[in-house]
C-alpha positions as CSV (number, residue, x, y, z in Angstrom):
1,X,0.0,0.0,0.0
2,X,1.3,3.4,-0.9
3,X,1.0,6.4,1.3
4,X,-0.7,8.3,-1.6
5,X,-3.4,5.6,-1.9
6,X,-4.0,5.7,1.9
7,X,-4.2,9.5,1.7
8,X,-6.7,9.3,-1.3
9,X,-8.9,6.9,0.5
10,X,-8.9,8.9,3.7
11,X,-9.7,12.1,1.8
12,X,-12.6,10.4,0.0
13,X,-14.0,9.1,3.3
14,X,-13.7,12.4,5.1
15,X,-14.5,14.9,2.4
16,X,-17.0,13.1,0.2
17,X,-18.7,10.8,2.8
18,X,-18.3,13.3,5.7
19,X,-16.8,10.9,8.2
20,X,-15.5,12.5,11.3
21,X,-11.7,12.8,10.9
22,X,-11.3,12.7,14.7
23,X,-12.8,9.2,14.8
24,X,-10.9,7.9,11.7
25,X,-7.9,5.8,12.5
26,X,-6.1,2.9,10.8
27,X,-7.9,0.6,13.3
28,X,-11.5,1.9,12.7
29,X,-13.7,0.0,10.3
30,X,-15.8,2.0,7.8
31,X,-18.9,0.6,9.6
32,X,-17.6,2.2,12.8
33,X,-17.6,5.5,11.0
34,X,-21.4,5.2,10.6
35,X,-21.2,4.7,6.8
36,X,-24.4,3.1,5.8
37,X,-24.9,0.9,2.7
38,X,-25.6,4.0,0.5
39,X,-22.4,5.6,1.6
40,X,-20.5,2.4,0.9
41,X,-22.0,2.2,-2.6
42,X,-20.9,5.8,-3.1
43,X,-17.4,5.0,-1.8
44,X,-17.1,2.2,-4.4
45,X,-18.0,4.6,-7.2
46,X,-15.6,7.3,-5.9
47,X,-12.8,4.8,-5.6
48,X,-13.3,3.6,-9.2
49,X,-13.3,7.3,-10.4
50,X,-10.2,8.1,-8.4
51,X,-8.1,4.9,-8.8
52,X,-9.7,2.9,-11.6
53,X,-10.2,-0.1,-9.2
54,X,-13.6,-1.8,-9.6
55,X,-14.7,-3.0,-6.1
56,X,-18.3,-3.5,-6.9
57,X,-18.1,-7.3,-6.3
58,X,-16.7,-6.5,-2.8
59,X,-19.3,-3.9,-1.9
60,X,-21.1,-6.0,0.7
61,X,-18.0,-6.6,2.8
62,X,-16.3,-3.2,2.5
63,X,-17.9,-1.8,5.6
64,X,-15.9,-4.2,7.8
65,X,-12.6,-3.0,6.4
66,X,-10.2,-0.4,7.8
67,X,-8.6,2.2,5.5
68,X,-5.3,0.1,5.3
69,X,-7.3,-3.0,4.4
70,X,-9.3,-1.1,1.9
71,X,-6.1,0.2,0.3
72,X,-4.8,-3.4,0.1
73,X,-8.0,-4.4,-1.6
74,X,-7.7,-1.5,-4.1
75,X,-4.1,-2.5,-4.8
76,X,-5.0,-6.1,-5.3
77,X,-7.9,-5.1,-7.7
78,X,-5.6,-2.9,-9.7
79,X,-2.9,-5.6,-9.9
80,X,-5.5,-8.1,-11.1
81,X,-6.8,-5.7,-13.8
82,X,-3.3,-5.2,-15.4
83,X,-2.9,-7.1,-18.6
84,X,-0.6,-10.1,-18.4
């Protein structure tokens, strides 16, 4: 995971989804930030727009992830989408 990706995901969660930055930590799950299913769906769209990673198949489990775990999922998705 790169620091830039971590910063991008944090910015999306705080600025676009209005999560409280004082509550956000590397240990807090997205669900703990009170992001409902609509916010998670919006997060998936914003991640695709910002990074190109399509996480739509993972949408139902994203709420249980932390920002570092989400960054790893994005990295894995991007690595899997690169042509061989």
